[in-house]
All heavy atoms as an XYZ file, in Angstrom:
684
protein
N      37.200    104.538     30.590
C      35.954    104.090     29.997
C      36.071    102.637     29.541
O      35.199    101.839     29.796
C      35.610    105.024     28.829
C      34.353    104.652     28.092
S      32.947    104.913     29.143
C      31.658    104.511     28.030
N      37.138    102.317     28.830
C      37.310    100.966     28.310
C      37.521     99.960     29.447
O      37.032     98.842     29.376
C      38.493    100.940     27.341
C      38.629     99.638     26.643
S      37.185     99.378     25.618
C      37.878     98.409     24.356
N      38.236    100.377     30.492
C      38.471     99.495     31.630
C      37.159     99.159     32.334
O      36.948     98.015     32.744
C      39.455    100.143     32.601
C      39.835     99.293     33.814
C      40.511     98.015     33.361
C      40.722    100.083     34.738
N      36.269    100.122     32.450
C      34.976     99.881     33.080
C      34.151     98.898     32.256
O      33.478     98.020     32.811
C      34.219    101.194     33.242
N      34.203     99.010     30.950
C      33.471     98.096     30.080
C      34.002     96.673     30.215
O      33.235     95.713     30.336
C      33.559     98.556     28.621
C      32.856     97.680     27.602
C      31.361     97.662     27.845
C      33.162     98.155     26.200
N      35.314     96.536     30.216
C      35.929     95.213     30.357
C      35.614     94.618     31.735
O      35.289     93.434     31.851
C      37.456     95.296     30.127
C      38.135     93.998     30.504
C      37.742     95.667     28.691
N      35.670     95.448     32.768
C      35.367     94.969     34.123
C      33.913     94.520     34.213
O      33.609     93.487     34.830
C      35.642     96.072     35.137
N      33.008     95.258     33.597
C      31.596     94.878     33.628
C      31.352     93.585     32.856
O      30.606     92.713     33.308
C      30.732     95.995     33.053
C      29.262     95.721     33.201
C      28.405     96.898     32.821
O      28.931     98.023     32.698
O      27.204     96.687     32.638
N      31.993     93.421     31.726
C      31.842     92.192     30.955
C      32.396     90.988     31.717
O      31.783     89.908     31.708
C      32.534     92.322     29.604
C      31.825     93.202     28.577
C      32.687     93.349     27.330
C      30.466     92.640     28.227
N      33.526     91.167     32.373
C      34.084     90.070     33.170
C      33.172     89.716     34.340
O      32.974     88.546     34.656
C      35.478     90.446     33.687
C      36.535     90.461     32.615
S      36.710     88.871     31.776
C      37.324     87.864     33.098
N      32.597     90.729     34.985
C      31.664     90.478     36.086
C      30.464     89.672     35.597
O      30.073     88.685     36.230
C      31.208     91.806     36.698
C      30.072     91.645     37.657
C      30.305     91.156     38.933
C      28.776     91.971     37.297
C      29.260     91.003     39.831
C      27.724     91.826     38.188
C      27.977     91.336     39.460
N      29.876     90.077     34.476
C      28.694     89.362     33.976
C      29.046     87.964     33.501
O      28.260     87.027     33.661
C      27.998     90.148     32.872
C      27.192     91.259     33.452
C      27.437     92.585     33.344
C      26.042     91.144     34.294
N      26.507     93.300     34.066
C      25.638     92.432     34.655
C      25.327     90.055     34.789
C      24.537     92.672     35.468
C      24.235     90.298     35.599
C      23.856     91.596     35.932
N      30.221     87.775     32.935
C      30.650     86.446     32.520
C      30.786     85.531     33.732
O      30.286     84.396     33.723
C      31.977     86.527     31.756
C      32.535     85.186     31.404
C      31.971     84.446     30.384
C      33.611     84.666     32.104
C      32.474     83.189     30.064
C      34.119     83.424     31.789
C      33.550     82.686     30.772
N      31.452     86.001     34.775
C      31.630     85.187     35.977
C      30.289     84.935     36.670
O      30.028     83.834     37.146
C      32.611     85.854     36.939
C      34.054     85.877     36.462
C      34.910     86.690     37.413
C      34.593     84.473     36.319
N      29.441     85.936     36.725
C      28.133     85.794     37.356
C      27.291     84.766     36.598
O      26.623     83.926     37.202
C      27.452     87.151     37.390
C      26.267     87.211     38.290
C      24.973     87.347     37.907
C      26.254     87.157     39.722
N      24.166     87.374     39.010
C      24.916     87.261     40.134
C      27.246     87.020     40.682
C      24.544     87.227     41.478
C      26.871     86.993     42.014
C      25.541     87.101     42.393
N      27.332     84.823     35.264
C      26.606     83.867     34.449
C      27.148     82.457     34.663
O      26.380     81.494     34.760
C      26.708     84.258     32.972
C      25.923     83.335     32.079
O      24.768     83.032     32.413
O      26.468     82.927     31.037
N      28.449     82.311     34.758
C      29.046     81.004     35.004
C      28.602     80.451     36.349
O      28.253     79.270     36.463
C      30.572     81.097     34.946
C      31.255     79.828     35.348
C      31.246     78.732     34.521
C      31.878     79.742     36.581
C      31.867     77.558     34.898
C      32.503     78.576     36.969
C      32.499     77.484     36.129
N      28.606     81.282     37.387
C      28.226     80.827     38.726
C      26.775     80.367     38.731
O      26.458     79.281     39.234
C      28.459     81.944     39.769
C      27.798     81.623     41.087
C      29.943     82.176     39.959
N      25.875     81.161     38.167
C      24.469     80.763     38.140
C      24.241     79.535     37.265
O      23.466     78.646     37.621
C      23.568     81.906     37.674
C      23.136     82.803     38.794
C      23.324     84.156     38.712
C      22.547     82.296     39.933
C      22.930     84.991     39.736
C      22.145     83.113     40.969
C      22.343     84.472     40.866
N      24.911     79.456     36.133
C      24.756     78.288     35.269
C      25.197     77.024     35.992
O      24.512     76.003     35.944
C      25.570     78.456     33.987
O      25.059     79.491     33.214
N      26.335     77.088     36.648
C      26.814     75.907     37.355
C      25.923     75.577     38.544
O      25.657     74.402     38.821
C      28.264     76.084     37.809
C      28.824     74.802     38.352
C      29.093     73.731     37.509
C      29.046     74.646     39.711
C      29.583     72.537     38.003
C      29.539     73.462     40.208
C      29.805     72.414     39.367
O      30.272     71.239     39.861
N      25.423     76.580     39.246
C      24.529     76.340     40.378
C      23.257     75.645     39.919
O      22.818     74.657     40.526
C      24.187     77.655     41.081
C      23.195     77.558     42.225
C      23.838     76.848     43.409
C      22.717     78.935     42.623
N      22.647     76.134     38.844
C      21.427     75.511     38.324
C      21.709     74.095     37.838
O      20.938     73.168     38.089
C      20.825     76.337     37.198
C      20.310     77.678     37.628
C      20.245     78.725     36.731
C      19.887     77.913     38.915
C      19.768     79.954     37.101
C      19.417     79.146     39.320
C      19.358     80.176     38.409
N      22.820     73.900     37.111
C      23.176     72.576     36.603
C      23.426     71.608     37.755
O      22.928     70.479     37.751
C      24.420     72.673     35.717
C      24.935     71.330     35.271
C      24.376     70.682     34.182
C      25.970     70.701     35.952
C      24.835     69.443     33.780
C      26.438     69.468     35.553
C      25.862     68.846     34.473
O      26.320     67.619     34.086
N      24.195     72.038     38.747
C      24.531     71.177     39.876
C      23.279     70.776     40.646
O      23.099     69.607     40.995
C      25.518     71.897     40.807
C      25.981     71.062     41.956
C      26.997     70.132     41.778
C      25.419     71.193     43.205
C      27.435     69.347     42.836
C      25.848     70.423     44.265
C      26.855     69.497     44.078
N      22.390     71.727     40.899
C      21.150     71.434     41.615
C      20.292     70.454     40.828
O      19.766     69.496     41.388
C      20.366     72.731     41.878
O      21.189     73.631     42.602
C      19.104     72.449     42.659
N      20.142     70.691     39.525
C      19.345     69.786     38.702
C      19.937     68.396     38.644
O      19.220     67.396     38.724
N      21.267     68.306     38.530
C      21.917     66.998     38.488
C      21.738     66.258     39.807
O      21.513     65.038     39.820
C      23.402     67.160     38.162
N      21.814     66.967     40.910
C      21.614     66.323     42.205
C      20.162     65.876     42.383
O      19.897     64.805     42.936
C      22.017     67.274     43.345
C      23.505     67.510     43.432
S      24.490     66.008     43.577
C      23.955     65.406     45.154
N      19.210     66.670     41.917
C      17.802     66.269     42.005
C      17.533     65.023     41.171
O      16.826     64.111     41.620
C      16.895     67.414     41.552
C      16.776     68.603     42.491
C      16.007     69.730     41.829
C      16.100     68.190     43.784
N      18.080     64.971     39.965
C      17.920     63.786     39.122
C      18.538     62.577     39.802
O      17.950     61.485     39.823
C      18.534     64.013     37.723
C      18.636     62.723     36.952
C      17.733     65.025     36.951
N      19.709     62.740     40.373
C      20.401     61.636     41.042
C      19.599     61.127     42.237
O      19.435     59.924     42.418
C      21.792     62.087     41.494
C      22.599     61.003     42.153
C      23.225     60.026     41.387
C      22.736     60.948     43.529
C      23.975     59.027     41.975
C      23.469     59.961     44.134
C      24.086     58.995     43.356
O      24.812     58.010     43.954
N      19.071     62.042     43.041
C      18.325     61.651     44.237
C      17.004     60.984     43.869
O      16.653     59.926     44.409
C      18.085     62.874     45.152
C      17.067     62.571     46.229
C      19.397     63.330     45.767
N      16.262     61.576     42.935
C      14.948     61.028     42.599
C      15.021     59.774     41.733
O      14.060     59.013     41.676
C      14.066     62.087     41.945
C      13.568     63.108     42.918
C      13.935     64.428     42.798
C      12.755     62.739     43.975
C      13.488     65.373     43.709
C      12.298     63.668     44.897
C      12.674     64.990     44.763
N      16.138     59.526     41.087
C      16.299     58.276     40.338
C      17.003     57.219     41.184
O      17.316     56.137     40.688
C      17.081     58.513     39.050
O      18.434     58.781     39.335
N      17.249     57.526     42.447
C      17.925     56.641     43.395
C      19.306     56.213     42.903
O      19.734     55.089     43.069
C      17.057     55.412     43.696
C      15.677     55.723     44.293
C      14.876     54.458     44.439
C      15.812     56.450     45.610
N      20.011     57.143     42.255
C      21.378     56.908     41.835
C      21.537     56.229     40.491
O      22.649     55.962     40.064
N      20.436     55.916     39.813
C      20.527     55.227     38.518
C      20.957     56.164     37.395
O      21.599     55.739     36.456
C      19.201     54.574     38.172
C      18.854     53.442     39.109
C      17.548     52.815     38.746
C      17.231     51.707     39.732
N      15.950     51.094     39.470
N      20.587     57.431     37.486
C      20.962     58.426     36.477
C      21.866     59.443     37.157
O      21.479     60.042     38.155
C      19.730     59.141     35.897
C      18.771     58.147     35.272
C      20.156     60.190     34.879
C      17.445     58.756     34.864
N      23.062     59.616     36.641
C      23.936     60.639     37.206
C      24.623     61.406     36.081
O      24.946     60.856     35.041
C      24.927     60.059     38.206
C      25.789     58.985     37.607
O      25.665     58.649     36.437
N      26.669     58.437     38.410
N      24.798     62.672     36.320
C      25.466     63.577     35.396
C      26.794     63.991     36.004
O      26.925     64.056     37.226
C      24.601     64.819     35.144
C      23.345     64.533     34.368
C      22.137     64.316     35.013
C      23.378     64.486     32.990
C      20.988     64.053     34.293
C      22.231     64.223     32.266
C      21.039     64.010     32.918
O      19.911     63.744     32.188
N      27.798     64.278     35.178
C      29.094     64.707     35.730
C      28.955     66.043     36.454
O      28.271     66.946     35.988
C      29.984     64.832     34.497
C      29.059     64.980     33.353
C      27.801     64.258     33.724
N      29.600     66.134     37.613
C      29.473     67.342     38.427
C      30.734     68.188     38.449
O      30.718     69.284     38.982
C      29.106     66.964     39.865
C      27.777     66.234     40.026
C      27.560     65.875     41.472
C      26.632     67.076     39.511
N      31.831     67.713     37.879
C      33.067     68.489     37.917
C      32.994     69.663     36.946
O      32.313     69.605     35.922
C      34.267     67.613     37.581
O      34.208     67.214     36.232
N      33.696     70.713     37.267
C      33.663     71.923     36.453
C      34.260     71.671     35.073
O      33.781     72.202     34.077
C      34.409     73.067     37.173
C      34.452     74.310     36.319
C      33.732     73.372     38.503
N      35.263     70.829     34.978
C      35.872     70.566     33.672
C      34.905     69.850     32.745
O      34.851     70.140     31.555
C      37.152     69.737     33.826
O      36.844     68.542     34.546
C      38.208     70.509     34.566
N      34.136     68.928     33.244
C      33.132     68.250     32.418
C      31.972     69.187     32.100
O      31.338     69.100     31.065
C      32.594     67.005     33.129
C      33.595     65.916     33.331
C      33.942     65.203     32.028
N      32.797     64.669     31.341
C      32.372     63.428     31.400
N      33.007     62.562     32.147
N      31.319     63.045     30.714
N      31.681     70.090     33.013
C      30.601     71.061     32.811
C      30.937     72.007     31.671
O      30.069     72.371     30.876
C      30.396     71.834     34.120
C      29.467     73.002     34.008
C      28.115     72.809     33.906
C      29.951     74.298     34.018
C      27.256     73.875     33.820
C      29.108     75.369     33.931
C      27.748     75.153     33.833
N      32.201     72.391     31.553
C      32.609     73.335     30.515
C      32.934     72.665     29.181
O      32.998     73.344     28.161
C      33.833     74.121     30.977
C      33.596     75.115     32.096
C      34.910     75.729     32.526
C      32.620     76.179     31.672
N      33.148     71.370     29.178
C      33.542     70.676     27.950
C      32.394     70.663     26.947
O      31.233     70.510     27.310
C      33.961     69.251     28.273
N      32.733     70.840     25.692
C      31.722     70.798     24.635
C      31.253     69.364     24.442
O      32.027     68.428     24.594
C      32.312     71.329     23.338
N      29.984     69.171     24.120
C      29.500     67.805     23.904
C      30.172     67.176     22.681
O      30.479     67.850     21.712
C      27.996     67.984     23.680
C      27.822     69.402     23.289
C      28.935     70.169     23.939
N      30.419     65.880     22.759
C      31.097     65.179     21.678
C      30.198     65.034     20.452
O      30.642     65.123     19.335
C      31.543     63.786     22.142
C      32.454     63.831     23.343
C      33.794     64.440     22.988
C      34.702     64.377     24.184
N      35.553     65.469     24.359
N      28.915     64.781     20.668
C      27.966     64.618     19.565
C      27.121     65.886     19.482
O      26.483     66.279     20.457
C      27.065     63.393     19.792
C      27.925     62.134     19.916
C      26.066     63.249     18.669
C      27.143     60.911     20.329
N      27.132     66.517     18.354
C      26.405     67.773     18.191
C      24.899     67.526     18.300
O      24.353     66.629     17.705
C      26.738     68.374     16.844
C      26.278     69.784     16.694
C      26.869     70.382     15.430
N      26.491     71.750     15.325
C      27.231     72.757     15.735
N      28.399     72.521     16.269
N      26.823     73.988     15.617
N      24.244     68.347     19.086
C      22.809     68.241     19.243
C      22.377     67.351     20.392
O      21.211     67.274     20.694
N      23.319     66.705     21.049
C      22.978     65.855     22.186
C      23.719     66.353     23.413
O      24.667     65.747     23.872
C      23.328     64.405     21.899
C      22.483     63.815     20.799
C      22.671     62.358     20.686
N      22.408     61.737     21.986
C      22.517     60.455     22.204
N      22.876     59.648     21.259
N      22.276     59.955     23.394
N      23.280     67.439     23.959
C      23.944     68.036     25.107
C      23.365     67.463     26.395
O      22.150     67.381     26.561
C      23.759     69.550     25.085
O      24.289     70.121     26.238
N      24.236     67.056     27.316
C      23.798     66.584     28.623
C      23.563     67.745     29.586
O      23.189     67.540     30.715
C      24.841     65.639     29.209
C      24.993     64.358     28.458
C      25.985     63.426     29.116
O      26.594     63.817     30.137
O      26.150     62.319     28.617
N      23.801     68.949     29.129
C      23.690     70.127     29.975
C      22.247     70.567     30.144
O      21.870     71.061     31.198
C      24.517     71.260     29.359
C      24.379     72.579     30.050
C      25.030     72.808     31.232
C      23.594     73.570     29.511
C      24.913     74.026     31.875
C      23.470     74.785     30.144
C      24.126     75.015     31.329
N      21.413     70.387     29.148
C      20.081     70.983     29.119
C      19.151     70.468     30.213
O      18.529     71.262     30.914
C      19.424     70.758     27.759
C      20.154     71.472     26.652
O      20.901     72.424     26.941
O      19.984     71.067     25.494
N      19.024     69.176     30.346
C      18.055     68.626     31.302
C      18.345     69.008     32.744
O      17.455     69.506     33.431
C      17.973     67.108     31.146
C      17.354     66.681     29.851
C      17.377     65.183     29.708
C      16.930     64.790     28.312
N      17.100     63.345     28.089
N      19.569     68.786     33.253
C      19.813     69.188     34.643
C      19.737     70.696     34.848
O      19.261     71.161     35.882
C      21.222     68.686     34.952
C      21.633     67.846     33.838
C      20.701     68.066     32.713
N      20.177     71.468     33.857
C      20.123     72.921     33.984
C      18.673     73.397     34.099
O      18.336     74.191     34.977
C      20.798     73.592     32.785
C      20.709     75.095     32.806
C      21.592     75.821     33.563
C      19.740     75.756     32.081
C      21.513     77.208     33.608
C      19.653     77.129     32.111
C      20.542     77.859     32.878
N      17.813     72.904     33.219
C      16.405     73.317     33.250
C      15.705     72.849     34.515
O      14.878     73.571     35.079
C      15.681     72.812     32.009
C      16.113     73.467     30.704
C      15.427     72.792     29.521
C      15.821     74.953     30.713
N      16.025     71.656     34.982
C      15.434     71.173     36.225
C      15.894     72.014     37.411
O      15.086     72.369     38.274
C      15.799     69.703     36.440
C      15.198     69.055     37.675
C      13.679     69.043     37.572
C      15.735     67.655     37.837
N      17.172     72.359     37.469
C      17.668     73.212     38.546
C      17.066     74.602     38.497
O      16.703     75.178     39.522
N      16.933     75.145     37.285
C      16.316     76.459     37.129
C      14.861     76.420     37.591
O      14.405     77.301     38.326
C      16.409     76.893     35.659
C      15.926     78.286     35.407
C      16.671     79.376     35.813
C      14.723     78.509     34.746
C      16.230     80.666     35.585
C      14.281     79.787     34.508
C      15.029     80.872     34.930
N      14.126     75.384     37.195
C      12.723     75.246     37.617
C      12.618     75.070     39.129
O      11.692     75.587     39.761
C      12.076     74.071     36.900
N      13.582     74.372     39.730
C      13.589     74.189     41.178
C      13.707     75.525     41.894
O      12.951     75.810     42.835
C      14.747     73.265     41.567
C      14.915     73.097     43.050
C      14.050     72.286     43.760
C      15.942     73.734     43.720
C      14.205     72.124     45.129
C      16.111     73.581     45.081
C      15.237     72.769     45.790
N      14.645     76.374     41.456
C      14.816     77.671     42.111
C      13.652     78.618     41.820
O      13.270     79.411     42.694
C      16.154     78.299     41.727
C      17.298     77.641     42.450
C      18.202     76.836     41.774
C      17.457     77.795     43.816
C      19.237     76.209     42.441
C      18.482     77.169     44.494
C      19.368     76.384     43.802
O      20.384     75.764     44.482
N      13.076     78.542     40.642
C      11.869     79.332     40.362
C      10.732     78.875     41.277
O       9.994     79.694     41.821
C      11.468     79.224     38.872
C      12.511     79.888     37.986
C      10.090     79.809     38.617
C      12.613     81.394     38.181
N      10.606     77.568     41.452
C       9.592     77.031     42.358
C       9.806     77.487     43.787
O       8.854     77.823     44.498
N      11.056     77.495     44.243
C      11.353     77.991     45.598
C      10.995     79.466     45.730
O      10.451     79.892     46.755
C      12.821     77.801     45.924
C      13.271     76.415     46.346
C      14.767     76.410     46.636
C      12.510     75.948     47.569
N      11.297     80.238     44.692
C      10.969     81.665     44.732
C       9.454     81.872     44.775
O       8.958     82.674     45.566
C      11.579     82.354     43.494
C      11.263     83.815     43.413
C      11.865     84.719     44.261
C      10.323     84.278     42.495
C      11.568     86.063     44.194
C      10.023     85.620     42.420
C      10.653     86.517     43.275
N       8.731     81.147     43.949
C       7.249     81.264     43.938
C       6.673     80.845     45.279
O       5.774     81.495     45.818
C       6.664     80.437     42.777
C       5.156     80.293     42.904
C       7.040     81.057     41.441
N       7.203     79.776     45.861
C       6.741     79.323     47.176
C       7.018     80.376     48.255
O       6.165     80.639     49.107
C       7.424     78.000     47.535
C       7.000     77.358     48.847
C       5.541     76.928     48.757
C       7.898     76.186     49.149
N       8.192     80.992     48.215
C       8.527     82.020     49.196
C       7.612     83.241     49.061
O       7.172     83.802     50.063
C       9.981     82.428     49.048
N       7.314     83.632     47.821
C       6.417     84.773     47.615
C       5.004     84.418     48.064
O       4.304     85.224     48.678
C       6.440     85.221     46.124
C       5.332     86.197     45.820
C       7.797     85.815     45.786
N       4.579     83.213     47.760
C       3.226     82.788     48.103
C       3.050     82.693     49.619
O       1.982     83.026     50.146
C       2.938     81.439     47.449
C       1.558     80.933     47.656
C       0.398     81.561     47.350
C       1.196     79.682     48.233
N      -0.662     80.783     47.680
C      -0.209     79.608     48.233
C       1.924     78.613     48.721
C      -0.893     78.513     48.717
C       1.234     77.513     49.207
C      -0.154     77.476     49.202
N       4.075     82.243     50.332
C       3.978     82.091     51.791
C       4.165     83.394     52.560
O       3.831     83.468     53.725
C       4.994     81.057     52.282
C       4.722     79.619     51.868
C       5.846     78.710     52.343
C       3.383     79.142     52.398
N       4.696     84.415     51.904
C       4.921     85.672     52.632
C       3.728     86.574     52.599
O       2.771     86.432     51.963
C       6.112     86.409     52.064
O       5.880     86.791     50.723
């Protein structure tokens, strides 16, 4: 019983990490492309996991939300076209 609980928690932790990084990476790439390279966010996993140096000023939020909105938009477009 306990092993199943631990395995499920590890699965959800890894799944959450994969989706978080996917959304962040997509948003960061969209910002980079649409700003013509003037704005760039770190894309390495170590910088992605590092805590922000100044509390309340996280660089994670904007690219993550943009990437999430991008995939929601793709999903809505796919549903609308089908």
